Every structure is written in C-alpha cells, then in structure tokens.
C-alpha positions in Angstrom: 23.1 8.3 23.7 20.8 6.4 21.5 21.4 2.7 21.4 20.7 0.9 18.1 20.7 -2.8 18.2 21.8 -5.0 15.3 18.1 -6.0 14.8 17.1 -2.4 14.2 20.0 -1.8 11.8 19.0 -4.8 9.7 15.4 -3.8 9.7 16.2 -0.3 8.5 18.6 -1.6 5.9 15.9 -4.0 4.6 13.3 -1.2 4.3 15.9 0.9 2.4 16.5 -1.9 0.0 12.7 -2.4 -0.5 12.4 1.3 -1.2 15.1 1.2 -3.8 13.6 -1.9 -5.4 10.3 0.0 -5.7 12.1 3.0 -7.3 13.6 0.6 -9.8 10.2 -0.9 -10.6 8.8 2.6 -11.1 11.6 3.3 -13.6 10.7 0.1 -15.4 7.1 1.2 -15.6 8.0 4.6 -16.9 10.3 3.0 -19.5 7.6 0.6 -20.6 5.0 3.4 -20.9 7.3 5.6 -23.0 8.7 2.8 -25.2 5.5 0.8 -25.9 2.8 3.4 -25.3 0.9 1.3 -22.7 -0.5 3.2 -19.7 1.3 1.9 -16.6 0.5 4.9 -14.3 4.2 5.0 -13.2 3.6 8.2 -11.2 1.4 6.2 -8.8 4.5 4.2 -7.8 5.5 7.2 -5.7 2.8 6.3 -3.1 4.4 3.0 -1.9 7.9 4.6 -2.1 6.8 7.4 0.3 5.3 4.8 2.7 8.4 2.7 2.6 10.7 5.7 3.2 8.4 6.8 6.0 9.2 3.4 7.7 12.9 3.9 7.1 13.1 7.3 8.8 10.8 6.1 11.6 8.1 8.7 11.4 5.8 6.4 13.3 8.3 5.0 15.9 6.4 6.5 18.8 3.6 3.9 18.4 4.5 0.3 17.5 1.0 -0.5 16.2 1.0 2.5 13.9 4.4 1.6 12.6 3.3 -1.9 11.8 0.2 -0.5 9.9 2.4 1.8 7.9 4.8 -1.0 7.0 1.8 -3.2 6.0 0.3 -0.5 3.9 3.6 0.2 2.1 4.2 -3.5 1.4 0.6 -4.1 0.3 0.6 -1.1 -2.1 4.0 -2.2 -3.5 2.7 -5.7 -4.1 -0.5 -4.4 -5.9 1.6 -2.0 -8.0 4.1 -4.6 -9.0 1.4 -7.2 -9.8 -0.4 -4.6 -12.0 2.8 -3.9 -13.9 3.5 -7.6 -14.3 0.0 -8.2 -15.7 0.4 -5.3 -18.2 3.9 -6.4 -19.3 2.8 -10.1 -19.8 -0.4 -9.1 -21.5 -2.9 -10.7 -19.1 -6.3 -9.2 -19.4 
C-alpha cells in the first residue's frame, strides 16, 4: 500500500491551486486580448500550466533533483508570464 504523508498531500494540493491560478491568469490574458485588441500571447500560458500539472501528477518523482528543477521551471515561467501580463495591462513600456 502506498503511504501518503500529510506533507505530500499539502504539497500536491498547493501545486493544484497554483495550476488553477495560472489557468485563471491565462483566461484574463485571453479576455484582455479579445476585449482591448492588445497582444497578450495567452496561448503561451499553457507552457507553465503543463509544467505545474506535471509536478502535480508526479511525472518526475523518481528523481528528487529533476522534480525540483521541473517545479522551479514551472514557477519561473509562471512568474515571467504573469509579470508580462501585468506590464501590458498597466501600460508600462
């Protein structure tokens, strides 16, 4: 039987929440592009969503170092995409 500790459950839950937040941000980017005609490249928001869901389903659980790298890549791309959308919406050049 597979034993799942409370720490693992909380970690998986937090990555699921992060993935859904990224989906919500992608929806905001799509709305902003369609409503105001500004290119937000909302389809590129799928990349961090895929990385974050890969962490959730533990595709890289066999190697702890690879798992940490995938988590970092997902978070870093999410930050860059969100910051890009922020700069577009606020009007910073």
